[in-house]
C-alpha positions as CSV (number, residue, x, y, z in Angstrom):
1,X,109.5,81.1,67.6
2,X,106.3,82.9,66.4
3,X,103.2,81.6,68.1
4,X,100.2,81.3,65.8
5,X,96.7,81.7,67.1
6,X,94.3,78.8,66.9
7,X,91.3,78.7,64.7
8,X,89.1,79.2,67.7
9,X,91.0,82.3,68.8
10,X,90.8,83.8,65.3
11,X,87.1,83.1,65.2
12,X,86.6,84.6,68.6
13,X,88.5,87.7,67.6
14,X,86.4,88.1,64.4
15,X,83.1,87.7,66.4
16,X,84.4,90.2,69.0
17,X,85.0,92.8,66.3
18,X,81.6,92.1,64.7
19,X,79.9,92.5,68.1
20,X,81.6,95.8,68.6
21,X,80.5,97.0,65.1
22,X,77.0,96.0,65.8
23,X,77.0,98.0,69.1
24,X,78.3,101.0,67.3
25,X,75.6,100.8,64.7
26,X,73.0,101.6,67.3
27,X,71.8,98.0,68.0
28,X,68.4,98.8,66.8
29,X,67.2,95.2,67.1
30,X,67.7,95.4,70.9
31,X,65.2,96.8,73.4
32,X,67.6,97.5,76.3
33,X,66.1,98.3,79.7
34,X,67.5,98.5,83.1
35,X,67.0,95.4,85.3
36,X,67.4,94.7,88.9
37,X,68.8,91.4,90.3
38,X,67.9,91.2,94.0
39,X,69.1,88.7,96.6
40,X,66.7,88.5,99.6
41,X,68.9,86.2,101.7
42,X,67.3,83.1,100.2
43,X,67.3,83.4,96.4
44,X,67.8,85.7,93.5
45,X,65.1,87.4,91.5
46,X,65.1,89.6,88.4
47,X,62.8,92.5,87.5
48,X,62.6,94.8,84.5
49,X,62.4,98.4,85.9
50,X,60.9,99.8,82.6
51,X,61.2,103.4,81.8
52,X,63.2,105.0,78.9
53,X,65.9,103.0,77.2
54,X,69.5,103.7,78.3
55,X,71.8,105.6,76.0
56,X,73.0,103.5,73.1
57,X,76.7,103.8,73.8
58,X,78.1,102.3,77.0
59,X,75.7,104.1,79.4
60,X,76.8,104.4,83.0
61,X,74.5,103.4,85.9
62,X,74.6,104.8,89.5
63,X,72.7,103.2,92.3
64,X,72.3,103.7,96.1
65,X,69.9,103.8,98.9
66,X,68.7,106.8,101.0
67,X,68.1,106.6,104.8
68,X,66.2,106.3,107.0
69,X,63.5,105.5,104.4
70,X,65.7,102.7,102.8
71,X,64.5,103.8,99.4
72,X,66.3,102.5,96.2
73,X,67.5,104.9,93.6
74,X,68.9,104.1,90.1
75,X,70.3,106.8,87.7
76,X,71.3,106.5,84.1
77,X,71.5,108.5,80.9
78,X,68.7,107.6,78.5
79,X,68.5,107.9,74.7
80,X,67.2,111.4,75.1
81,X,70.5,112.3,76.8
82,X,68.5,113.1,80.0
83,X,69.5,111.7,83.4
84,X,66.6,109.5,84.6
85,X,65.9,108.2,88.0
86,X,64.0,105.0,88.9
87,X,62.6,104.7,92.4
88,X,60.1,102.2,93.9
89,X,56.5,103.3,93.9
90,X,55.4,103.1,97.6
91,X,51.7,102.8,96.5
92,X,52.1,99.9,94.1
93,X,53.9,96.6,95.0
94,X,56.9,95.8,92.7
95,X,56.2,98.9,90.6
96,X,58.8,101.5,89.8
97,X,58.5,105.2,88.9
98,X,60.6,107.0,86.3
99,X,61.6,110.6,86.8
100,X,63.4,112.9,84.3
101,X,65.7,114.9,86.6
102,X,67.4,116.7,83.8
103,X,64.1,118.2,82.8
104,X,63.2,119.0,86.4
105,X,66.6,120.7,87.1
106,X,66.9,122.3,83.6
107,X,70.4,120.8,83.4
108,X,72.3,120.3,80.1
109,X,72.2,117.2,78.0
110,X,74.3,114.3,79.3
111,X,77.0,112.4,77.5
112,X,76.8,108.7,76.9
113,X,78.9,107.7,79.9
114,X,79.9,108.9,83.3
115,X,77.2,108.8,86.0
116,X,78.1,108.5,89.7
117,X,76.4,109.4,92.9
118,X,75.8,108.9,96.6
119,X,73.4,110.0,99.4
120,X,73.7,111.7,102.8
121,X,70.5,110.8,104.5
122,X,67.8,111.6,101.9
123,X,69.9,114.3,100.2
124,X,71.0,112.9,96.9
125,X,74.1,113.8,94.8
126,X,74.2,112.7,91.2
127,X,77.3,113.6,89.0
128,X,77.4,113.3,85.2
129,X,79.3,114.7,82.3
130,X,77.4,116.9,79.8
131,X,77.6,116.6,76.0
132,X,79.7,119.8,76.0
133,X,82.3,118.3,78.4
134,X,81.4,119.9,81.7
135,X,80.9,118.0,85.0
136,X,77.6,118.7,86.6
137,X,76.0,117.9,89.9
138,X,72.3,117.2,90.2
139,X,71.4,117.8,93.8
140,X,68.1,116.8,95.5
141,X,67.7,118.9,98.7
142,X,64.7,117.0,100.0
143,X,62.4,119.4,98.0
144,X,63.6,119.8,94.4
145,X,66.3,118.9,92.0
146,X,68.9,121.5,91.3
147,X,71.7,121.6,88.6
148,X,75.2,122.9,89.3
149,X,78.0,123.3,86.8
150,X,81.0,122.1,88.8
151,X,83.5,122.7,86.0
152,X,82.6,126.3,86.0
153,X,82.5,126.7,89.8
154,X,85.8,124.9,90.3
155,X,87.5,126.2,87.2
156,X,88.2,122.6,86.1
157,X,89.3,121.0,82.9
158,X,86.8,119.6,80.4
159,X,85.8,116.0,80.9
160,X,87.2,113.3,78.5
161,X,83.8,111.6,78.0
162,X,84.5,108.5,80.0
163,X,84.3,107.5,83.7
164,X,83.4,109.8,86.6
165,X,84.1,108.7,90.2
166,X,82.5,110.5,93.2
167,X,82.5,109.8,96.9
168,X,82.4,111.4,100.3
169,X,85.2,111.5,102.9
170,X,84.4,111.3,106.6
171,X,84.0,112.6,109.2
172,X,84.4,115.9,107.3
173,X,81.6,115.1,104.8
174,X,83.6,116.7,102.0
175,X,82.8,115.8,98.4
176,X,85.3,114.6,95.8
177,X,84.8,114.0,92.1
178,X,87.4,112.5,89.8
179,X,87.6,112.4,86.0
180,X,89.9,112.5,83.0
181,X,90.7,115.8,81.3
182,X,89.9,115.9,77.6
183,X,93.0,117.9,76.7
184,X,95.7,115.9,78.5
185,X,94.2,112.6,79.9
186,X,95.4,113.7,83.3
187,X,93.2,112.7,86.3
188,X,91.6,115.7,87.9
189,X,89.7,116.2,91.1
190,X,86.9,118.6,91.7
191,X,86.8,119.1,95.5
192,X,84.1,120.8,97.7
193,X,85.4,121.8,101.1
194,X,82.0,122.8,102.4
195,X,82.1,126.3,101.0
196,X,83.7,126.4,97.5
197,X,84.6,124.0,94.7
198,X,88.2,123.8,93.4
199,X,90.0,121.7,90.8
200,X,93.4,120.0,91.0
201,X,95.5,118.0,88.5
202,X,96.4,114.8,90.4
203,X,98.5,113.5,87.7
204,X,100.8,116.5,88.0
205,X,100.7,116.4,91.8
206,X,101.6,112.8,92.1
207,X,103.9,112.5,89.1
208,X,101.8,109.8,87.4
209,X,100.8,109.2,83.8
210,X,97.7,110.2,81.8
211,X,94.8,107.9,81.6
212,X,94.3,106.3,78.3
213,X,91.3,103.9,78.4
214,X,88.8,106.0,80.3
215,X,88.0,103.4,82.9
216,X,88.4,104.7,86.5
217,X,87.1,103.7,89.9
218,X,87.7,104.7,93.5
219,X,86.6,104.9,97.1
220,X,87.5,106.5,100.5
221,X,88.3,105.2,103.9
222,X,87.9,108.0,106.3
223,X,89.8,110.8,104.6
224,X,92.2,108.4,102.8
225,X,91.3,108.4,99.1
226,X,92.0,105.8,96.5
227,X,91.5,106.2,92.7
228,X,92.5,103.5,90.1
229,X,93.0,104.2,86.4
230,X,94.8,102.7,83.4
231,X,97.6,104.3,81.4
232,X,98.3,104.0,77.6
233,X,100.5,100.9,78.3
234,X,97.5,99.1,79.8
235,X,99.2,99.4,83.3
236,X,96.8,99.7,86.2
237,X,97.7,102.6,88.5
238,X,96.7,103.6,92.0
239,X,96.4,107.2,92.9
240,X,96.1,107.5,96.7
241,X,95.9,110.4,99.2
242,X,97.5,109.5,102.6
243,X,96.3,112.6,104.4
244,X,99.4,114.5,103.4
245,X,99.9,114.3,99.6
246,X,98.8,112.4,96.5
247,X,100.9,109.4,95.3
248,X,100.9,107.4,92.1
249,X,101.8,103.7,91.9
250,X,102.1,101.7,88.7
251,X,100.8,98.4,89.9
252,X,102.1,96.6,86.9
253,X,105.7,97.6,87.8
254,X,105.2,97.5,91.6
255,X,103.4,94.1,91.9
256,X,103.6,92.5,88.5
257,X,99.8,92.8,88.0
258,X,98.6,91.6,84.6
259,X,97.9,94.1,81.8
260,X,94.4,95.6,81.8
261,X,92.0,94.2,79.2
262,X,89.1,96.6,79.8
263,X,86.6,98.1,80.5
264,X,85.8,96.2,83.7
265,X,87.3,97.9,86.7
266,X,85.8,98.2,90.2
267,X,87.1,98.5,93.8
268,X,86.1,99.0,97.4
269,X,87.3,98.9,101.0
270,X,85.8,96.1,103.1
271,X,83.7,98.0,105.7
272,X,85.2,98.3,109.1
273,X,88.6,97.1,107.9
274,X,91.6,98.4,106.0
275,X,91.4,95.7,103.4
276,X,91.5,97.1,99.8
277,X,89.9,95.1,97.1
278,X,90.4,95.8,93.4
279,X,88.9,93.7,90.5
280,X,89.6,94.2,86.8
281,X,89.6,92.4,83.5
282,X,93.2,91.3,82.8
283,X,94.6,90.3,79.5
284,X,95.5,86.6,79.3
285,X,96.6,86.0,75.7
286,X,95.5,86.4,72.1
287,X,92.6,88.4,70.8
288,X,90.7,89.9,73.6
289,X,90.9,87.0,76.1
290,X,90.3,88.5,79.6
291,X,90.0,87.0,83.1
292,X,88.7,88.6,86.3
293,X,91.7,89.4,88.4
294,X,91.7,90.3,92.1
295,X,94.3,92.6,93.8
296,X,93.9,92.7,97.6
297,X,95.9,94.5,100.3
298,X,95.5,95.2,104.0
299,X,98.3,97.8,104.2
300,X,98.3,99.4,100.7
301,X,101.8,98.1,100.2
302,X,101.8,94.3,100.0
303,X,99.3,93.0,97.4
304,X,97.9,89.6,96.8
305,X,96.9,88.6,93.2
306,X,94.5,86.0,92.1
307,X,93.0,85.0,88.7
308,X,89.4,84.4,89.9
309,X,88.2,83.1,86.5
310,X,90.8,80.3,86.5
311,X,90.5,79.7,90.2
312,X,86.7,79.1,90.1
313,X,86.4,77.7,86.5
314,X,84.1,80.6,85.9
315,X,82.8,81.6,82.4
316,X,85.1,84.0,80.5
317,X,84.1,87.7,80.8
318,X,83.0,89.5,77.7
319,X,85.8,91.8,76.5
320,X,83.4,94.8,76.7
321,X,81.9,93.8,80.1
322,X,81.6,96.4,82.9
323,X,81.8,95.1,86.5
324,X,80.7,96.0,89.9
325,X,81.6,94.6,93.3
326,X,80.9,95.1,97.0
327,X,81.1,93.4,100.4
328,X,78.2,92.3,102.5
329,X,78.1,92.9,106.2
330,X,78.5,91.9,109.0
331,X,80.0,88.7,107.4
332,X,82.4,90.7,105.2
333,X,81.9,88.4,102.3
334,X,82.9,89.6,98.8
335,X,80.8,89.7,95.6
336,X,81.9,90.5,92.1
337,X,79.6,90.8,89.1
338,X,80.3,90.8,85.4
339,X,78.8,89.8,82.0
340,X,80.1,86.6,80.4
341,X,81.3,86.3,76.8
342,X,78.5,86.3,74.2
343,X,79.7,83.4,72.0
344,X,80.7,81.1,74.9
345,X,78.0,81.9,77.5
346,X,75.4,84.2,76.0
347,X,76.2,87.4,78.0
348,X,74.9,86.0,81.3
349,X,75.3,87.9,84.5
350,X,77.8,86.0,86.6
351,X,78.7,86.4,90.3
352,X,82.1,85.5,91.8
353,X,81.5,85.0,95.5
354,X,83.9,84.7,98.4
355,X,82.3,83.2,101.5
356,X,85.3,83.8,103.9
357,X,87.2,80.7,102.9
358,X,86.9,80.1,99.2
359,X,85.8,81.6,95.9
360,X,82.9,80.2,93.8
361,X,80.9,81.4,90.8
362,X,77.2,81.6,90.1
363,X,75.2,82.2,86.9
364,X,72.5,84.6,88.0
365,X,70.9,84.8,84.6
366,X,70.4,81.0,84.5
367,X,69.2,81.0,88.1
368,X,66.6,83.7,87.6
369,X,65.6,83.0,84.0
370,X,66.2,86.7,83.2
371,X,67.1,88.3,79.9
372,X,70.7,88.3,78.7
373,X,72.8,91.2,79.7
374,X,74.2,93.8,77.3
375,X,78.0,94.2,78.0
376,X,78.2,97.6,76.3
377,X,76.3,99.2,79.2
378,X,77.3,99.8,82.8
379,X,76.6,97.8,86.0
380,X,76.0,99.1,89.5
381,X,75.2,97.5,92.8
382,X,75.3,97.7,96.6
383,X,74.3,95.7,99.7
384,X,72.2,96.5,102.7
385,X,73.4,94.0,105.3
386,X,73.4,90.7,103.3
387,X,70.6,91.9,100.9
388,X,72.2,92.4,97.5
389,X,71.1,94.8,94.7
390,X,72.5,94.6,91.2
391,X,71.6,96.8,88.2
392,X,72.4,96.1,84.6
393,X,70.9,96.5,81.1
394,X,69.3,93.6,79.4
395,X,68.3,93.0,75.8
């Protein structure tokens, strides 16, 4: 029997395609700027951070704090293809400063996607892909910003123009950068051992498949490394390093995980535990329907799956939504953020929240009265204790 789509499904498909075409046309009617949603342990608030507009095609956002000054840092590629930093102005309450760190470091122009970063104390590491396909590090050494061409230093493959994942392993404080290669789609690692950079093809090492969608995420737990990507069949894969070798697991085959719907994909390890948490947009049926799906494992072998959209009766995600997620401490509660579907719920920012016993959802756009989110742009966030910081682009 051939199943026919309903009129509502057909309409949604048409509107989805129209929305995508509008985004590709440059969305000149929008005035996108990066916003901060902040939870202060009592309520949520929204603030427009100002500064140059993000790049018009699915710009990435990176965000983290530095210590011990507890200063906030947000990085993104602007329409001038420069990497810009927003930091709080210590002299003016609720004011933010913009800094063009591409100009300061004399680095090359950035592509439209692929920004990642972290800090060690007040030393800041920002990774991005250039327009000519090379991976670069913008390093703040507590005095100035410096640009380094990691592709050249590590003799790496050219970047595929999509996601970049970067993190530190401990206690060795070694740096790892992951990306897709433009010529093969293989997942590559640029690795700094404290002295030199080197490149390795993890797809070849682990016997995995090339990445097809460009979405990638990952994290470390000590020196154990976890990278998640999607192949051309829309299967979600886990690449993991167990301190001996790299392994590739097709989670669709291994666990029966639903097919990936994209581009939302985010993951973390709950601090102080071995609990792995993966969240992604999974296909549910006709014409770009997706739900937020959770994969969780305490041993990286047995996985628990949940459809959080159905479980919480949450608004449907926008098909083009990015996601971010993290845990708060010391309560180890889980938080997942995404943008809702435009024609059902006006591209609001929604939170899925696990309080230790059950999941619920919360419309942060409605709660704060903020501008609607643009799903074609990235999301980033982190927690400091139970304080929560979320960054997205509004229009």
